[in-house]
PDBQT receptor file of N, H, CA, C and O in Angstrom, charges set to zero:
ATOM      1  N   MET A   1      34.824  49.411  24.979  1.00  0.00    +0.000 N 
ATOM      2  CA  MET A   1      35.344  49.213  23.527  1.00  0.00    +0.000 C 
ATOM      3  C   MET A   1      34.783  48.582  22.397  1.00  0.00    +0.000 C 
ATOM      4  O   MET A   1      34.947  48.747  21.188  1.00  0.00    +0.000 OA
ATOM      5  N   GLY A   2      33.930  47.654  23.218  1.00  0.00    +0.000 N 
ATOM      6  H   GLY A   2      33.797  47.520  24.200  1.00  0.00    +0.000 HD
ATOM      7  CA  GLY A   2      32.844  46.636  22.164  1.00  0.00    +0.000 C 
ATOM      8  C   GLY A   2      32.451  47.792  21.240  1.00  0.00    +0.000 C 
ATOM      9  O   GLY A   2      32.925  47.947  20.114  1.00  0.00    +0.000 OA
ATOM     10  N   LYS A   3      31.320  48.785  21.955  1.00  0.00    +0.000 N 
ATOM     11  H   LYS A   3      30.935  48.659  22.870  1.00  0.00    +0.000 HD
ATOM     12  CA  LYS A   3      30.672  49.156  21.678  1.00  0.00    +0.000 C 
ATOM     13  C   LYS A   3      30.989  50.812  21.004  1.00  0.00    +0.000 C 
ATOM     14  O   LYS A   3      30.121  51.661  20.800  1.00  0.00    +0.000 OA
ATOM     15  N   SER A   4      32.428  50.953  20.752  1.00  0.00    +0.000 N 
ATOM     16  H   SER A   4      33.132  50.264  20.918  1.00  0.00    +0.000 HD
ATOM     17  CA  SER A   4      33.244  51.871  20.000  1.00  0.00    +0.000 C 
ATOM     18  C   SER A   4      32.900  53.010  20.563  1.00  0.00    +0.000 C 
ATOM     19  O   SER A   4      32.383  53.977  20.004  1.00  0.00    +0.000 OA
ATOM     20  N   LEU A   5      33.401  52.811  22.491  1.00  0.00    +0.000 N 
ATOM     21  H   LEU A   5      33.821  52.026  22.945  1.00  0.00    +0.000 HD
ATOM     22  CA  LEU A   5      33.006  53.969  23.016  1.00  0.00    +0.000 C 
ATOM     23  C   LEU A   5      34.586  54.739  23.159  1.00  0.00    +0.000 C 
ATOM     24  O   LEU A   5      34.710  55.918  23.490  1.00  0.00    +0.000 OA
ATOM     25  N   ILE A   6      35.553  53.968  22.892  1.00  0.00    +0.000 N 
ATOM     26  H   ILE A   6      35.451  53.010  22.623  1.00  0.00    +0.000 HD
ATOM     27  CA  ILE A   6      36.801  54.326  23.264  1.00  0.00    +0.000 C 
ATOM     28  C   ILE A   6      37.588  54.079  22.111  1.00  0.00    +0.000 C 
ATOM     29  O   ILE A   6      37.644  52.988  21.544  1.00  0.00    +0.000 OA
ATOM     30  N   PRO A   7      38.100  54.944  21.823  1.00  0.00    +0.000 N 
ATOM     31  CA  PRO A   7      39.165  54.653  20.562  1.00  0.00    +0.000 C 
ATOM     32  C   PRO A   7      40.279  53.914  20.942  1.00  0.00    +0.000 C 
ATOM     33  O   PRO A   7      41.075  54.317  21.789  1.00  0.00    +0.000 OA
ATOM     34  N   VAL A   8      40.382  52.810  20.337  1.00  0.00    +0.000 N 
ATOM     35  H   VAL A   8      39.735  52.482  19.648  1.00  0.00    +0.000 HD
ATOM     36  CA  VAL A   8      41.763  52.407  20.256  1.00  0.00    +0.000 C 
ATOM     37  C   VAL A   8      42.758  52.909  20.820  1.00  0.00    +0.000 C 
ATOM     38  O   VAL A   8      43.408  52.491  21.779  1.00  0.00    +0.000 OA
ATOM     39  N   HIS A   9      42.906  54.132  19.998  1.00  0.00    +0.000 N 
ATOM     40  H   HIS A   9      42.378  54.471  19.220  1.00  0.00    +0.000 HD
ATOM     41  CA  HIS A   9      44.390  54.632  19.840  1.00  0.00    +0.000 C 
ATOM     42  C   HIS A   9      44.274  55.457  21.471  1.00  0.00    +0.000 C 
ATOM     43  O   HIS A   9      45.374  55.633  21.995  1.00  0.00    +0.000 OA
ATOM     44  N   VAL A  10      43.297  55.856  22.115  1.00  0.00    +0.000 N 
ATOM     45  H   VAL A  10      42.403  55.713  21.689  1.00  0.00    +0.000 HD
ATOM     46  CA  VAL A  10      43.036  56.061  23.127  1.00  0.00    +0.000 C 
ATOM     47  C   VAL A  10      43.767  55.513  24.415  1.00  0.00    +0.000 C 
ATOM     48  O   VAL A  10      44.343  56.230  25.233  1.00  0.00    +0.000 OA
ATOM     49  N   LEU A  11      43.676  54.340  24.468  1.00  0.00    +0.000 N 
ATOM     50  H   LEU A  11      43.208  53.758  23.803  1.00  0.00    +0.000 HD
ATOM     51  CA  LEU A  11      44.262  52.833  24.785  1.00  0.00    +0.000 C 
ATOM     52  C   LEU A  11      45.164  52.506  24.881  1.00  0.00    +0.000 C 
ATOM     53  O   LEU A  11      45.496  51.821  25.848  1.00  0.00    +0.000 OA
ATOM     54  N   ASP A  12      46.247  52.956  23.607  1.00  0.00    +0.000 N 
ATOM     55  H   ASP A  12      45.976  53.512  22.822  1.00  0.00    +0.000 HD
ATOM     56  CA  ASP A  12      47.662  52.929  23.485  1.00  0.00    +0.000 C 
ATOM     57  C   ASP A  12      48.034  54.240  24.414  1.00  0.00    +0.000 C 
ATOM     58  O   ASP A  12      48.941  54.112  25.236  1.00  0.00    +0.000 OA
ATOM     59  N   TRP A  13      47.376  55.440  24.299  1.00  0.00    +0.000 N 
ATOM     60  H   TRP A  13      46.639  55.544  23.631  1.00  0.00    +0.000 HD
ATOM     61  CA  TRP A  13      48.111  56.217  24.441  1.00  0.00    +0.000 C 
ATOM     62  C   TRP A  13      48.272  56.247  26.279  1.00  0.00    +0.000 C 
ATOM     63  O   TRP A  13      49.055  57.014  26.839  1.00  0.00    +0.000 OA
ATOM     64  N   LYS A  14      47.318  55.204  27.071  1.00  0.00    +0.000 N 
ATOM     65  H   LYS A  14      46.682  54.581  26.616  1.00  0.00    +0.000 HD
ATOM     66  CA  LYS A  14      47.378  55.203  28.193  1.00  0.00    +0.000 C 
ATOM     67  C   LYS A  14      48.293  54.224  28.679  1.00  0.00    +0.000 C 
ATOM     68  O   LYS A  14      48.596  54.295  29.870  1.00  0.00    +0.000 OA
ATOM     69  N   VAL A  15      48.724  53.441  28.068  1.00  0.00    +0.000 N 
ATOM     70  H   VAL A  15      48.478  53.383  27.100  1.00  0.00    +0.000 HD
ATOM     71  CA  VAL A  15      49.822  52.728  27.890  1.00  0.00    +0.000 C 
ATOM     72  C   VAL A  15      51.178  53.810  27.955  1.00  0.00    +0.000 C 
ATOM     73  O   VAL A  15      51.995  53.616  28.856  1.00  0.00    +0.000 OA
ATOM     74  N   TYR A  16      51.317  54.518  27.354  1.00  0.00    +0.000 N 
ATOM     75  H   TYR A  16      50.653  54.676  26.622  1.00  0.00    +0.000 HD
ATOM     76  CA  TYR A  16      52.316  55.174  27.483  1.00  0.00    +0.000 C 
ATOM     77  C   TYR A  16      52.517  56.371  28.392  1.00  0.00    +0.000 C 
ATOM     78  O   TYR A  16      53.590  56.894  28.695  1.00  0.00    +0.000 OA
ATOM     79  N   TYR A  17      51.146  56.750  28.817  1.00  0.00    +0.000 N 
ATOM     80  H   TYR A  17      50.275  56.325  28.571  1.00  0.00    +0.000 HD
ATOM     81  CA  TYR A  17      50.735  57.933  29.884  1.00  0.00    +0.000 C 
ATOM     82  C   TYR A  17      51.198  57.128  31.275  1.00  0.00    +0.000 C 
ATOM     83  O   TYR A  17      51.777  57.841  32.094  1.00  0.00    +0.000 OA
ATOM     84  N   GLU A  18      51.070  56.179  31.519  1.00  0.00    +0.000 N 
ATOM     85  H   GLU A  18      50.600  55.600  30.853  1.00  0.00    +0.000 HD
ATOM     86  CA  GLU A  18      51.095  55.512  32.912  1.00  0.00    +0.000 C 
ATOM     87  C   GLU A  18      52.503  55.295  33.081  1.00  0.00    +0.000 C 
ATOM     88  O   GLU A  18      52.826  55.006  34.234  1.00  0.00    +0.000 OA
ATOM     89  N   PRO A  19      53.488  55.362  32.177  1.00  0.00    +0.000 N 
ATOM     90  CA  PRO A  19      54.744  55.018  32.936  1.00  0.00    +0.000 C 
ATOM     91  C   PRO A  19      55.504  56.773  32.611  1.00  0.00    +0.000 C 
ATOM     92  O   PRO A  19      56.612  57.259  32.837  1.00  0.00    +0.000 OA
ATOM     93  N   TYR A  20      54.391  57.229  32.064  1.00  0.00    +0.000 N 
ATOM     94  H   TYR A  20      53.491  56.835  31.881  1.00  0.00    +0.000 HD
ATOM     95  CA  TYR A  20      55.444  58.440  32.107  1.00  0.00    +0.000 C 
ATOM     96  C   TYR A  20      54.923  59.245  33.327  1.00  0.00    +0.000 C 
ATOM     97  O   TYR A  20      55.629  60.177  33.713  1.00  0.00    +0.000 OA
ATOM     98  N   LEU A  21      53.698  58.966  34.010  1.00  0.00    +0.000 N 
ATOM     99  H   LEU A  21      53.125  58.209  33.697  1.00  0.00    +0.000 HD
ATOM    100  CA  LEU A  21      53.707  59.647  35.672  1.00  0.00    +0.000 C 
ATOM    101  C   LEU A  21      54.718  59.086  36.180  1.00  0.00    +0.000 C 
ATOM    102  O   LEU A  21      55.503  59.856  36.732  1.00  0.00    +0.000 OA
ATOM    103  N   LYS A  22      55.073  57.582  36.186  1.00  0.00    +0.000 N 
ATOM    104  H   LYS A  22      54.435  56.956  35.737  1.00  0.00    +0.000 HD
ATOM    105  CA  LYS A  22      56.010  57.068  37.298  1.00  0.00    +0.000 C 
ATOM    106  C   LYS A  22      57.496  57.977  36.626  1.00  0.00    +0.000 C 
ATOM    107  O   LYS A  22      58.034  58.465  37.620  1.00  0.00    +0.000 OA
ATOM    108  N   GLN A  23      57.997  58.211  35.849  1.00  0.00    +0.000 N 
ATOM    109  H   GLN A  23      57.559  57.814  35.042  1.00  0.00    +0.000 HD
ATOM    110  CA  GLN A  23      59.201  58.912  35.373  1.00  0.00    +0.000 C 
ATOM    111  C   GLN A  23      58.620  60.367  35.946  1.00  0.00    +0.000 C 
ATOM    112  O   GLN A  23      59.466  60.889  36.672  1.00  0.00    +0.000 OA
ATOM    113  N   THR A  24      57.648  61.004  35.842  1.00  0.00    +0.000 N 
ATOM    114  H   THR A  24      56.961  60.580  35.252  1.00  0.00    +0.000 HD
ATOM    115  CA  THR A  24      57.767  62.091  36.437  1.00  0.00    +0.000 C 
ATOM    116  C   THR A  24      58.241  62.124  37.932  1.00  0.00    +0.000 C 
ATOM    117  O   THR A  24      59.050  62.966  38.321  1.00  0.00    +0.000 OA
ATOM    118  N   GLU A  25      57.668  61.109  38.799  1.00  0.00    +0.000 N 
ATOM    119  H   GLU A  25      57.012  60.424  38.483  1.00  0.00    +0.000 HD
ATOM    120  CA  GLU A  25      58.393  61.181  39.750  1.00  0.00    +0.000 C 
ATOM    121  C   GLU A  25      59.255  60.757  39.897  1.00  0.00    +0.000 C 
ATOM    122  O   GLU A  25      59.489  60.859  41.102  1.00  0.00    +0.000 OA
ATOM    123  N   THR A  26      60.360  60.050  39.208  1.00  0.00    +0.000 N 
ATOM    124  H   THR A  26      60.170  59.968  38.230  1.00  0.00    +0.000 HD
ATOM    125  CA  THR A  26      61.795  59.806  39.387  1.00  0.00    +0.000 C 
ATOM    126  C   THR A  26      62.376  61.192  38.943  1.00  0.00    +0.000 C 
ATOM    127  O   THR A  26      63.323  61.431  39.692  1.00  0.00    +0.000 OA
ATOM    128  N   VAL A  27      62.184  62.319  37.934  1.00  0.00    +0.000 N 
ATOM    129  H   VAL A  27      61.415  62.125  37.326  1.00  0.00    +0.000 HD
ATOM    130  CA  VAL A  27      62.584  63.020  37.562  1.00  0.00    +0.000 C 
ATOM    131  C   VAL A  27      62.529  64.128  38.934  1.00  0.00    +0.000 C 
ATOM    132  O   VAL A  27      63.485  64.828  39.267  1.00  0.00    +0.000 OA
ATOM    133  N   THR A  28      61.539  64.111  39.445  1.00  0.00    +0.000 N 
ATOM    134  H   THR A  28      60.762  63.542  39.175  1.00  0.00    +0.000 HD
ATOM    135  CA  THR A  28      61.084  65.149  40.329  1.00  0.00    +0.000 C 
ATOM    136  C   THR A  28      61.748  64.836  41.553  1.00  0.00    +0.000 C 
ATOM    137  O   THR A  28      61.915  65.805  42.294  1.00  0.00    +0.000 OA
ATOM    138  N   SER A  29      62.271  63.470  42.055  1.00  0.00    +0.000 N 
ATOM    139  H   SER A  29      62.136  62.682  41.453  1.00  0.00    +0.000 HD
ATOM    140  CA  SER A  29      62.795  63.311  43.003  1.00  0.00    +0.000 C 
ATOM    141  C   SER A  29      64.370  63.637  42.693  1.00  0.00    +0.000 C 
ATOM    142  O   SER A  29      65.151  63.727  43.641  1.00  0.00    +0.000 OA
ATOM    143  N   GLN A  30      64.848  63.821  41.263  1.00  0.00    +0.000 N 
ATOM    144  H   GLN A  30      64.214  63.748  40.493  1.00  0.00    +0.000 HD
ATOM    145  CA  GLN A  30      66.121  63.693  41.079  1.00  0.00    +0.000 C 
ATOM    146  C   GLN A  30      66.576  65.489  40.984  1.00  0.00    +0.000 C 
ATOM    147  O   GLN A  30      67.644  65.887  41.450  1.00  0.00    +0.000 OA
ATOM    148  N   TYR A  31      65.435  66.545  40.218  1.00  0.00    +0.000 N 
ATOM    149  H   TYR A  31      64.568  66.222  39.839  1.00  0.00    +0.000 HD
ATOM    150  CA  TYR A  31      65.756  68.056  40.316  1.00  0.00    +0.000 C 
ATOM    151  C   TYR A  31      64.981  68.665  41.068  1.00  0.00    +0.000 C 
ATOM    152  O   TYR A  31      65.049  69.892  40.985  1.00  0.00    +0.000 OA
ATOM    153  N   GLY A  32      63.941  68.062  42.097  1.00  0.00    +0.000 N 
ATOM    154  H   GLY A  32      63.885  67.066  42.164  1.00  0.00    +0.000 HD
ATOM    155  CA  GLY A  32      63.288  68.893  43.143  1.00  0.00    +0.000 C 
ATOM    156  C   GLY A  32      62.166  69.723  42.515  1.00  0.00    +0.000 C 
ATOM    157  O   GLY A  32      61.501  70.558  43.127  1.00  0.00    +0.000 OA
ATOM    158  N   LYS A  33      62.048  69.443  41.400  1.00  0.00    +0.000 N 
ATOM    159  H   LYS A  33      62.588  68.764  40.902  1.00  0.00    +0.000 HD
ATOM    160  CA  LYS A  33      60.631  70.124  41.036  1.00  0.00    +0.000 C 
ATOM    161  C   LYS A  33      60.188  69.532  39.811  1.00  0.00    +0.000 C 
ATOM    162  O   LYS A  33      60.873  68.547  39.539  1.00  0.00    +0.000 OA
ATOM    163  N   LEU A  34      59.004  69.852  38.705  1.00  0.00    +0.000 N 
ATOM    164  H   LEU A  34      58.447  70.652  38.927  1.00  0.00    +0.000 HD
ATOM    165  CA  LEU A  34      58.842  68.872  37.705  1.00  0.00    +0.000 C 
ATOM    166  C   LEU A  34      59.534  69.280  36.451  1.00  0.00    +0.000 C 
ATOM    167  O   LEU A  34      59.696  70.485  36.259  1.00  0.00    +0.000 OA
ATOM    168  N   LYS A  35      59.921  68.499  35.659  1.00  0.00    +0.000 N 
ATOM    169  H   LYS A  35      59.790  67.520  35.815  1.00  0.00    +0.000 HD
ATOM    170  CA  LYS A  35      60.715  68.676  34.664  1.00  0.00    +0.000 C 
ATOM    171  C   LYS A  35      59.927  67.680  33.371  1.00  0.00    +0.000 C 
ATOM    172  O   LYS A  35      60.346  66.546  33.137  1.00  0.00    +0.000 OA
ATOM    173  N   LYS A  36      58.931  68.191  32.718  1.00  0.00    +0.000 N 
ATOM    174  H   LYS A  36      58.590  69.112  32.908  1.00  0.00    +0.000 HD
ATOM    175  CA  LYS A  36      57.948  66.884  31.743  1.00  0.00    +0.000 C 
ATOM    176  C   LYS A  36      59.110  66.875  30.609  1.00  0.00    +0.000 C 
ATOM    177  O   LYS A  36      58.844  65.914  29.887  1.00  0.00    +0.000 OA
ATOM    178  N   THR A  37      60.351  67.559  30.105  1.00  0.00    +0.000 N 
ATOM    179  H   THR A  37      60.567  68.339  30.692  1.00  0.00    +0.000 HD
ATOM    180  CA  THR A  37      60.855  67.269  28.883  1.00  0.00    +0.000 C 
ATOM    181  C   THR A  37      61.406  65.590  29.211  1.00  0.00    +0.000 C 
ATOM    182  O   THR A  37      61.123  64.511  28.689  1.00  0.00    +0.000 OA
ATOM    183  N   PRO A  38      62.402  66.027  30.435  1.00  0.00    +0.000 N 
ATOM    184  CA  PRO A  38      63.119  64.489  30.297  1.00  0.00    +0.000 C 
ATOM    185  C   PRO A  38      62.303  63.306  30.705  1.00  0.00    +0.000 C 
ATOM    186  O   PRO A  38      62.748  62.158  30.681  1.00  0.00    +0.000 OA
ATOM    187  N   ALA A  39      61.010  63.646  31.108  1.00  0.00    +0.000 N 
ATOM    188  H   ALA A  39      60.649  64.578  31.128  1.00  0.00    +0.000 HD
ATOM    189  CA  ALA A  39      60.187  62.427  31.695  1.00  0.00    +0.000 C 
ATOM    190  C   ALA A  39      59.482  62.134  29.997  1.00  0.00    +0.000 C 
ATOM    191  O   ALA A  39      59.699  61.071  29.417  1.00  0.00    +0.000 OA
ATOM    192  N   ALA A  40      59.073  62.675  29.695  1.00  0.00    +0.000 N 
ATOM    193  H   ALA A  40      58.896  63.539  30.166  1.00  0.00    +0.000 HD
ATOM    194  CA  ALA A  40      58.697  62.498  27.980  1.00  0.00    +0.000 C 
ATOM    195  C   ALA A  40      59.477  61.869  27.463  1.00  0.00    +0.000 C 
ATOM    196  O   ALA A  40      59.271  60.782  26.923  1.00  0.00    +0.000 OA
ATOM    197  N   ASP A  41      60.813  62.621  27.562  1.00  0.00    +0.000 N 
ATOM    198  H   ASP A  41      60.980  63.504  28.001  1.00  0.00    +0.000 HD
ATOM    199  CA  ASP A  41      61.776  62.036  26.218  1.00  0.00    +0.000 C 
ATOM    200  C   ASP A  41      62.416  60.216  27.081  1.00  0.00    +0.000 C 
ATOM    201  O   ASP A  41      62.836  59.348  26.315  1.00  0.00    +0.000 OA
ATOM    202  N   LEU A  42      62.386  60.024  28.155  1.00  0.00    +0.000 N 
ATOM    203  H   LEU A  42      62.045  60.729  28.776  1.00  0.00    +0.000 HD
ATOM    204  CA  LEU A  42      62.703  58.957  28.590  1.00  0.00    +0.000 C 
ATOM    205  C   LEU A  42      61.460  58.019  28.318  1.00  0.00    +0.000 C 
ATOM    206  O   LEU A  42      61.862  56.909  27.968  1.00  0.00    +0.000 OA
ATOM    207  N   THR A  43      60.000  58.108  28.366  1.00  0.00    +0.000 N 
ATOM    208  H   THR A  43      59.674  59.010  28.651  1.00  0.00    +0.000 HD
ATOM    209  CA  THR A  43      59.154  57.617  27.764  1.00  0.00    +0.000 C 
ATOM    210  C   THR A  43      59.284  57.062  26.549  1.00  0.00    +0.000 C 
ATOM    211  O   THR A  43      59.440  55.892  26.200  1.00  0.00    +0.000 OA
ATOM    212  N   ALA A  44      59.196  58.080  25.950  1.00  0.00    +0.000 N 
ATOM    213  H   ALA A  44      59.069  59.031  26.233  1.00  0.00    +0.000 HD
ATOM    214  CA  ALA A  44      59.371  58.148  24.505  1.00  0.00    +0.000 C 
ATOM    215  C   ALA A  44      60.084  57.237  23.847  1.00  0.00    +0.000 C 
ATOM    216  O   ALA A  44      59.667  56.456  22.991  1.00  0.00    +0.000 OA
ATOM    217  N   GLU A  45      61.698  57.402  24.461  1.00  0.00    +0.000 N 
ATOM    218  H   GLU A  45      62.037  58.036  25.156  1.00  0.00    +0.000 HD
ATOM    219  CA  GLU A  45      62.285  56.240  23.870  1.00  0.00    +0.000 C 
ATOM    220  C   GLU A  45      62.009  54.852  24.302  1.00  0.00    +0.000 C 
ATOM    221  O   GLU A  45      62.117  53.932  23.491  1.00  0.00    +0.000 OA
ATOM    222  N   THR A  46      61.708  54.672  25.361  1.00  0.00    +0.000 N 
ATOM    223  H   THR A  46      61.621  55.420  26.020  1.00  0.00    +0.000 HD
ATOM    224  CA  THR A  46      61.487  53.009  25.904  1.00  0.00    +0.000 C 
ATOM    225  C   THR A  46      60.484  52.585  24.889  1.00  0.00    +0.000 C 
ATOM    226  O   THR A  46      60.710  51.625  24.153  1.00  0.00    +0.000 OA
ATOM    227  N   TYR A  47      59.234  53.365  24.820  1.00  0.00    +0.000 N 
ATOM    228  H   TYR A  47      59.050  54.145  25.418  1.00  0.00    +0.000 HD
ATOM    229  CA  TYR A  47      57.922  52.535  23.497  1.00  0.00    +0.000 C 
ATOM    230  C   TYR A  47      58.583  53.273  21.987  1.00  0.00    +0.000 C 
ATOM    231  O   TYR A  47      57.858  53.213  20.994  1.00  0.00    +0.000 OA
ATOM    232  N   SER A  48      59.699  53.827  21.884  1.00  0.00    +0.000 N 
ATOM    233  H   SER A  48      60.289  53.876  22.690  1.00  0.00    +0.000 HD
ATOM    234  CA  SER A  48      59.574  53.963  20.294  1.00  0.00    +0.000 C 
ATOM    235  C   SER A  48      58.484  55.021  19.715  1.00  0.00    +0.000 C 
ATOM    236  O   SER A  48      57.609  54.850  18.867  1.00  0.00    +0.000 OA
ATOM    237  N   VAL A  49      58.763  55.930  20.307  1.00  0.00    +0.000 N 
ATOM    238  H   VAL A  49      59.474  56.069  20.996  1.00  0.00    +0.000 HD
ATOM    239  CA  VAL A  49      57.445  56.795  19.675  1.00  0.00    +0.000 C 
ATOM    240  C   VAL A  49      58.342  58.184  19.855  1.00  0.00    +0.000 C 
ATOM    241  O   VAL A  49      59.385  58.131  20.506  1.00  0.00    +0.000 OA
ATOM    242  N   SER A  50      57.960  59.250  19.341  1.00  0.00    +0.000 N 
ATOM    243  H   SER A  50      57.112  59.293  18.812  1.00  0.00    +0.000 HD
ATOM    244  CA  SER A  50      58.606  60.556  19.053  1.00  0.00    +0.000 C 
ATOM    245  C   SER A  50      57.871  61.543  20.104  1.00  0.00    +0.000 C 
ATOM    246  O   SER A  50      56.732  61.389  20.546  1.00  0.00    +0.000 OA
ATOM    247  N   GLU A  51      58.627  62.421  20.358  1.00  0.00    +0.000 N 
ATOM    248  H   GLU A  51      59.552  62.546  19.999  1.00  0.00    +0.000 HD
ATOM    249  CA  GLU A  51      58.478  63.109  21.615  1.00  0.00    +0.000 C 
ATOM    250  C   GLU A  51      57.579  63.884  21.055  1.00  0.00    +0.000 C 
ATOM    251  O   GLU A  51      56.687  64.030  21.890  1.00  0.00    +0.000 OA
ATOM    252  N   SER A  52      57.302  64.518  19.997  1.00  0.00    +0.000 N 
ATOM    253  H   SER A  52      58.027  64.399  19.318  1.00  0.00    +0.000 HD
ATOM    254  CA  SER A  52      55.839  65.139  19.937  1.00  0.00    +0.000 C 
ATOM    255  C   SER A  52      54.554  64.061  19.733  1.00  0.00    +0.000 C 
ATOM    256  O   SER A  52      53.663  64.740  19.222  1.00  0.00    +0.000 OA
ATOM    257  N   SER A  53      54.195  63.033  19.864  1.00  0.00    +0.000 N 
ATOM    258  H   SER A  53      54.920  62.482  20.278  1.00  0.00    +0.000 HD
ATOM    259  CA  SER A  53      53.459  62.106  19.970  1.00  0.00    +0.000 C 
ATOM    260  C   SER A  53      53.350  62.016  21.533  1.00  0.00    +0.000 C 
ATOM    261  O   SER A  53      52.240  61.966  22.063  1.00  0.00    +0.000 OA
ATOM    262  N   MET A  54      54.432  61.995  22.218  1.00  0.00    +0.000 N 
ATOM    263  H   MET A  54      55.333  62.035  21.788  1.00  0.00    +0.000 HD
ATOM    264  CA  MET A  54      54.349  61.765  23.640  1.00  0.00    +0.000 C 
ATOM    265  C   MET A  54      53.730  63.231  24.369  1.00  0.00    +0.000 C 
ATOM    266  O   MET A  54      53.085  63.308  25.414  1.00  0.00    +0.000 OA
ATOM    267  N   PHE A  55      54.052  64.080  23.672  1.00  0.00    +0.000 N 
ATOM    268  H   PHE A  55      54.576  64.017  22.823  1.00  0.00    +0.000 HD
ATOM    269  CA  PHE A  55      53.484  65.274  24.338  1.00  0.00    +0.000 C 
ATOM    270  C   PHE A  55      52.009  65.891  23.763  1.00  0.00    +0.000 C 
ATOM    271  O   PHE A  55      51.588  67.017  24.027  1.00  0.00    +0.000 OA
ATOM    272  N   THR A  56      51.312  64.864  22.898  1.00  0.00    +0.000 N 
ATOM    273  H   THR A  56      51.654  63.949  22.684  1.00  0.00    +0.000 HD
ATOM    274  CA  THR A  56      50.267  65.184  22.347  1.00  0.00    +0.000 C 
ATOM    275  C   THR A  56      49.426  63.540  23.207  1.00  0.00    +0.000 C 
ATOM    276  O   THR A  56      48.206  63.419  23.101  1.00  0.00    +0.000 OA
ATOM    277  N   VAL A  57      49.890  62.924  23.643  1.00  0.00    +0.000 N 
ATOM    278  H   VAL A  57      50.882  63.022  23.729  1.00  0.00    +0.000 HD
ATOM    279  CA  VAL A  57      49.772  62.089  24.406  1.00  0.00    +0.000 C 
ATOM    280  C   VAL A  57      49.352  62.947  25.872  1.00  0.00    +0.000 C 
ATOM    281  O   VAL A  57      48.289  62.844  26.484  1.00  0.00    +0.000 OA
ATOM    282  N   ILE A  58      50.006  63.427  26.065  1.00  0.00    +0.000 N 
ATOM    283  H   ILE A  58      50.870  63.510  25.568  1.00  0.00    +0.000 HD
ATOM    284  CA  ILE A  58      50.248  63.869  27.929  1.00  0.00    +0.000 C 
ATOM    285  C   ILE A  58      49.476  65.528  27.639  1.00  0.00    +0.000 C 
ATOM    286  O   ILE A  58      48.976  66.136  28.586  1.00  0.00    +0.000 OA
ATOM    287  N   ALA A  59      49.480  66.013  26.446  1.00  0.00    +0.000 N 
ATOM    288  H   ALA A  59      49.886  65.520  25.677  1.00  0.00    +0.000 HD
ATOM    289  CA  ALA A  59      48.162  67.207  26.453  1.00  0.00    +0.000 C 
ATOM    290  C   ALA A  59      46.979  66.443  26.728  1.00  0.00    +0.000 C 
ATOM    291  O   ALA A  59      46.239  66.688  27.680  1.00  0.00    +0.000 OA
ATOM    292  N   PHE A  60      46.794  65.503  25.885  1.00  0.00    +0.000 N 
ATOM    293  H   PHE A  60      47.395  65.304  25.111  1.00  0.00    +0.000 HD
ATOM    294  CA  PHE A  60      45.307  64.951  25.727  1.00  0.00    +0.000 C 
ATOM    295  C   PHE A  60      44.696  64.408  27.205  1.00  0.00    +0.000 C 
ATOM    296  O   PHE A  60      43.629  64.830  27.650  1.00  0.00    +0.000 OA
ATOM    297  N   MET A  61      45.773  63.120  28.097  1.00  0.00    +0.000 N 
ATOM    298  H   MET A  61      46.640  62.777  27.735  1.00  0.00    +0.000 HD
ATOM    299  CA  MET A  61      45.467  62.929  29.176  1.00  0.00    +0.000 C 
ATOM    300  C   MET A  61      45.413  63.977  30.181  1.00  0.00    +0.000 C 
ATOM    301  O   MET A  61      44.648  63.811  31.130  1.00  0.00    +0.000 OA
ATOM    302  N   GLU A  62      46.251  65.237  30.094  1.00  0.00    +0.000 N 
ATOM    303  H   GLU A  62      46.873  65.372  29.323  1.00  0.00    +0.000 HD
ATOM    304  CA  GLU A  62      45.653  66.145  31.292  1.00  0.00    +0.000 C 
ATOM    305  C   GLU A  62      44.734  67.483  30.854  1.00  0.00    +0.000 C 
ATOM    306  O   GLU A  62      44.711  68.574  31.422  1.00  0.00    +0.000 OA
ATOM    307  N   GLY A  63      44.178  67.167  29.972  1.00  0.00    +0.000 N 
ATOM    308  H   GLY A  63      44.197  66.280  29.510  1.00  0.00    +0.000 HD
ATOM    309  CA  GLY A  63      43.129  67.876  29.845  1.00  0.00    +0.000 C 
ATOM    310  C   GLY A  63      43.360  69.120  28.805  1.00  0.00    +0.000 C 
ATOM    311  O   GLY A  63      42.395  69.815  28.488  1.00  0.00    +0.000 OA
ATOM    312  N   VAL A  64      44.563  69.361  28.325  1.00  0.00    +0.000 N 
ATOM    313  H   VAL A  64      45.348  68.797  28.582  1.00  0.00    +0.000 HD
ATOM    314  CA  VAL A  64      44.862  70.643  28.258  1.00  0.00    +0.000 C 
ATOM    315  C   VAL A  64      44.497  71.322  26.897  1.00  0.00    +0.000 C 
ATOM    316  O   VAL A  64      44.731  72.518  26.721  1.00  0.00    +0.000 OA
TER     317      VAL A  64
């Protein structure tokens, strides 16, 4: 970060993505299969970001 190799917003996205992964585990155990939308919605609500922003973070982190 000191040499500007990693943009600051990517570090913020990491803060959102890690709890999203935990939410996916919880949602998967409840529904029996992976459902991204409920996990993304719960995480977005927790961090007061929009759902579309959360899906942007997910797509970036998963390399989609």
